[in-house]
C-alpha positions as CSV (number, residue, x, y, z in Angstrom):
1,X,-171.1,-105.5,-162.5
2,X,-173.4,-102.5,-162.5
3,X,-174.4,-101.2,-159.1
4,X,-177.3,-98.7,-158.7
5,X,-176.7,-96.4,-155.7
6,X,-179.7,-94.6,-154.1
7,X,-179.7,-92.4,-151.0
8,X,-182.2,-90.2,-149.1
9,X,-185.4,-91.8,-150.5
10,X,-187.3,-90.2,-147.6
11,X,-190.5,-92.1,-148.0
12,X,-191.0,-90.8,-151.6
13,X,-192.6,-93.8,-153.4
14,X,-192.9,-92.0,-156.8
15,X,-189.2,-91.0,-156.9
16,X,-188.1,-94.5,-155.8
17,X,-190.2,-96.3,-158.4
18,X,-188.9,-94.0,-161.1
19,X,-185.3,-94.5,-160.2
20,X,-185.6,-98.2,-160.0
21,X,-187.3,-98.4,-163.4
22,X,-184.5,-96.2,-164.8
23,X,-181.8,-98.3,-163.2
24,X,-183.2,-101.6,-164.4
25,X,-183.5,-100.2,-167.9
26,X,-179.8,-99.2,-167.7
27,X,-178.8,-102.7,-166.8
28,X,-178.4,-102.5,-163.0
29,X,-177.4,-105.9,-161.5
30,X,-177.1,-104.9,-157.9
31,X,-178.5,-102.2,-155.7
32,X,-177.2,-100.3,-152.6
33,X,-179.4,-98.0,-150.5
34,X,-177.4,-95.4,-148.6
35,X,-179.6,-94.4,-145.8
36,X,-182.6,-92.2,-145.0
37,X,-185.1,-94.5,-146.4
38,X,-187.8,-92.8,-144.4
39,X,-188.7,-89.4,-143.0
40,X,-190.3,-86.3,-144.8
41,X,-192.5,-88.2,-147.2
42,X,-195.8,-89.9,-147.0
43,X,-195.1,-93.5,-148.1
44,X,-192.8,-95.1,-145.5
45,X,-194.5,-98.4,-145.6
46,X,-194.4,-98.8,-149.3
47,X,-190.8,-97.7,-149.6
48,X,-189.7,-100.0,-146.9
49,X,-191.5,-103.0,-148.4
50,X,-189.6,-102.3,-151.7
51,X,-186.2,-101.9,-150.0
52,X,-186.7,-104.9,-147.7
53,X,-187.6,-107.1,-150.7
54,X,-184.4,-105.9,-152.5
55,X,-182.4,-106.6,-149.3
56,X,-183.7,-110.1,-149.3
57,X,-182.2,-110.5,-152.7
58,X,-178.8,-109.2,-151.7
59,X,-179.1,-105.4,-151.9
60,X,-176.9,-103.6,-149.4
61,X,-178.7,-101.2,-147.1
62,X,-177.1,-98.8,-144.5
63,X,-178.6,-96.7,-141.7
64,X,-179.4,-93.0,-142.1
65,X,-180.1,-90.5,-139.4
66,X,-183.8,-90.3,-140.1
67,X,-184.0,-94.1,-140.1
68,X,-182.2,-94.1,-136.7
69,X,-184.7,-91.5,-135.4
70,X,-187.7,-93.4,-136.6
71,X,-186.3,-96.6,-135.0
72,X,-186.5,-94.8,-131.6
73,X,-183.6,-92.6,-131.2
74,X,-183.7,-88.9,-130.2
75,X,-184.8,-86.2,-132.6
76,X,-183.3,-83.3,-130.6
77,X,-180.9,-82.3,-133.4
78,X,-183.7,-82.2,-136.0
79,X,-185.7,-79.2,-137.2
80,X,-189.4,-79.1,-136.3
81,X,-190.6,-80.3,-139.7
82,X,-188.3,-83.3,-139.7
83,X,-189.2,-84.1,-136.1
84,X,-192.9,-84.1,-136.9
85,X,-192.3,-86.3,-139.9
86,X,-190.3,-88.8,-137.7
87,X,-193.1,-88.9,-135.2
88,X,-195.8,-89.5,-137.9
89,X,-193.6,-92.1,-139.6
90,X,-193.2,-94.1,-136.4
91,X,-197.0,-94.5,-136.2
92,X,-197.3,-95.8,-139.8
93,X,-194.8,-98.7,-139.6
94,X,-195.4,-102.3,-139.0
95,X,-193.3,-104.1,-136.4
96,X,-191.2,-105.9,-138.9
97,X,-190.4,-102.6,-140.7
98,X,-189.4,-100.9,-137.5
99,X,-187.2,-103.9,-136.6
100,X,-185.6,-103.7,-140.1
101,X,-184.6,-100.1,-139.6
102,X,-183.3,-100.8,-136.1
103,X,-181.0,-103.6,-137.4
104,X,-179.4,-101.6,-140.2
105,X,-175.6,-101.2,-140.0
106,X,-174.0,-97.8,-140.2
107,X,-171.7,-98.9,-143.0
108,X,-171.2,-101.8,-145.4
109,X,-168.3,-103.0,-147.5
110,X,-168.7,-104.9,-150.8
111,X,-165.5,-105.6,-152.8
112,X,-164.0,-102.2,-153.7
113,X,-167.1,-100.3,-152.5
114,X,-167.7,-98.8,-149.1
115,X,-171.3,-97.6,-148.4
116,X,-172.2,-95.1,-145.7
117,X,-174.9,-92.4,-145.3
118,X,-172.7,-89.6,-144.0
119,X,-169.0,-89.7,-143.4
120,X,-167.0,-93.0,-143.2
121,X,-164.6,-91.8,-140.5
122,X,-167.3,-91.3,-137.9
123,X,-170.6,-92.5,-139.4
124,X,-172.5,-92.2,-136.1
125,X,-171.9,-88.4,-136.0
126,X,-173.9,-87.7,-139.3
127,X,-171.3,-85.3,-140.6
128,X,-172.1,-83.6,-143.9
129,X,-169.4,-84.3,-146.5
130,X,-169.6,-80.9,-148.0
131,X,-166.0,-79.9,-148.8
132,X,-162.6,-81.4,-149.7
133,X,-161.4,-81.6,-146.1
134,X,-164.5,-83.7,-145.0
135,X,-164.1,-85.8,-148.1
136,X,-160.5,-86.6,-147.1
137,X,-161.6,-87.7,-143.7
138,X,-164.3,-89.9,-145.1
139,X,-161.9,-91.5,-147.7
140,X,-159.4,-92.1,-144.9
141,X,-162.1,-93.8,-142.8
142,X,-163.3,-96.0,-145.7
143,X,-159.9,-97.1,-146.9
144,X,-161.5,-98.2,-150.2
145,X,-161.2,-97.3,-153.9
146,X,-164.8,-96.2,-154.0
147,X,-166.8,-94.6,-151.1
148,X,-170.5,-93.9,-151.7
149,X,-172.7,-91.8,-149.5
150,X,-175.7,-89.4,-149.3
151,X,-176.9,-87.1,-146.6
152,X,-176.0,-83.9,-148.6
153,X,-179.0,-84.1,-151.0
154,X,-176.9,-83.0,-153.9
155,X,-174.7,-84.8,-156.4
156,X,-170.9,-84.4,-155.9
157,X,-167.7,-86.3,-156.7
158,X,-164.3,-86.1,-155.1
159,X,-161.1,-87.8,-156.4
160,X,-157.8,-88.2,-154.7
161,X,-155.0,-86.8,-156.9
162,X,-151.2,-87.4,-156.8
163,X,-150.9,-85.1,-153.8
164,X,-153.6,-87.2,-152.0
165,X,-155.8,-84.1,-151.5
166,X,-159.3,-84.8,-152.7
167,X,-160.4,-82.6,-155.6
168,X,-164.1,-81.7,-156.2
169,X,-165.8,-82.5,-159.5
170,X,-169.3,-81.5,-160.4
171,X,-170.8,-84.3,-162.5
172,X,-173.0,-83.9,-165.5
173,X,-176.0,-86.1,-165.3
174,X,-176.0,-88.9,-167.9
175,X,-172.2,-88.6,-168.7
176,X,-169.9,-91.5,-167.9
177,X,-167.0,-90.5,-165.7
178,X,-163.9,-92.8,-165.7
179,X,-163.1,-93.8,-162.1
180,X,-160.1,-96.1,-162.2
181,X,-159.6,-98.0,-159.0
182,X,-155.9,-97.0,-158.6
183,X,-157.3,-93.7,-157.3
184,X,-159.7,-93.1,-154.4
185,X,-163.1,-91.8,-155.3
186,X,-165.9,-90.5,-153.1
187,X,-169.4,-90.0,-154.6
188,X,-172.3,-88.2,-153.0
189,X,-175.1,-89.7,-155.1
190,X,-177.8,-87.1,-154.4
191,X,-181.2,-87.5,-153.0
192,X,-183.7,-89.8,-154.7
193,X,-186.6,-88.5,-152.7
194,X,-185.9,-84.8,-151.8
195,X,-183.4,-83.1,-154.2
196,X,-182.3,-79.7,-153.0
197,X,-180.4,-78.2,-155.9
198,X,-183.3,-76.5,-157.6
199,X,-184.1,-79.5,-159.9
200,X,-187.1,-81.5,-159.0
201,X,-185.8,-84.7,-160.8
202,X,-184.8,-87.6,-158.5
203,X,-181.1,-88.5,-158.2
204,X,-179.2,-91.7,-158.2
205,X,-175.9,-93.0,-159.6
206,X,-174.6,-96.1,-161.3
207,X,-171.2,-97.7,-161.0
208,X,-170.0,-100.0,-163.7
209,X,-167.2,-101.7,-161.8
210,X,-166.0,-103.8,-164.7
211,X,-165.5,-100.7,-167.0
212,X,-164.4,-98.4,-164.2
213,X,-167.1,-95.8,-165.0
214,X,-169.6,-93.9,-162.8
215,X,-172.7,-92.1,-164.1
216,X,-174.9,-89.7,-162.1
217,X,-178.5,-89.7,-163.2
218,X,-181.5,-87.4,-162.8
219,X,-184.9,-89.0,-163.3
220,X,-188.1,-86.9,-163.6
221,X,-191.0,-88.3,-161.6
222,X,-194.5,-87.3,-160.5
223,X,-193.4,-84.9,-157.8
224,X,-196.8,-83.2,-157.7
225,X,-198.4,-86.5,-156.6
226,X,-195.8,-87.1,-154.0
227,X,-196.4,-83.5,-152.7
228,X,-200.1,-84.0,-152.7
229,X,-199.7,-87.1,-150.5
230,X,-197.6,-85.2,-148.0
231,X,-200.3,-82.5,-147.7
232,X,-203.1,-85.2,-147.4
233,X,-201.2,-86.9,-144.6
234,X,-201.1,-83.6,-142.6
235,X,-197.3,-83.4,-142.7
236,X,-195.6,-79.9,-142.7
237,X,-196.3,-77.8,-145.9
238,X,-192.5,-77.2,-146.3
239,X,-192.0,-80.9,-147.0
240,X,-194.5,-80.8,-149.9
241,X,-193.2,-77.5,-151.4
242,X,-189.7,-78.7,-151.4
243,X,-190.6,-81.5,-153.8
244,X,-192.3,-79.0,-156.1
245,X,-189.3,-76.6,-156.2
246,X,-186.4,-78.9,-155.6
247,X,-185.1,-76.9,-152.7
């Protein structure tokens, strides 16, 4: 079973479409969307239509902090650009789309896989899993061979060694990594719609559960078009320039 894992789409239709095409060509059989479907970008309706259709066919979808904010929660902990994007997004959505976001779970479990946007030990706190200590807490919360998340907007992998202390590993895009299930693994799959590592290419990952292999992917897409749409919508300039520079 090959599972495509996408996080932090952030209303970027061009990036989502490119990653889905790539995943399907690579043999994806199932899909999991790890939160922050909306926010920042200019195509929340189109992105949600795609994700909702995939969910109707069995894809797993979990809640992100931007999804929660758009669904009506407070934006007080967000920066001004993110807050403006949330307020704009709320005005774009149909009722069924807003209801879909409001009903999303914080976590989902599927076989050996645990899906969460931030950290599995306290998903409602939106903790950034940015080091080995936070990775350990998330792994302990998930209690699963494979934990998959987003929120950090960069691709990272942690594995639990013999001393049970998670070790960080920087994946090389396109290279298969053996991930035997007798160890615990935590993968931050990167941002599909707003990468922040200096590379404009969209991110996603693919787990081959039968082979015990994980591949992190980078997919070029028309980021100039996505940035143009952000400017045309009157959203903050920073949100457009981030797509053009990958930061």
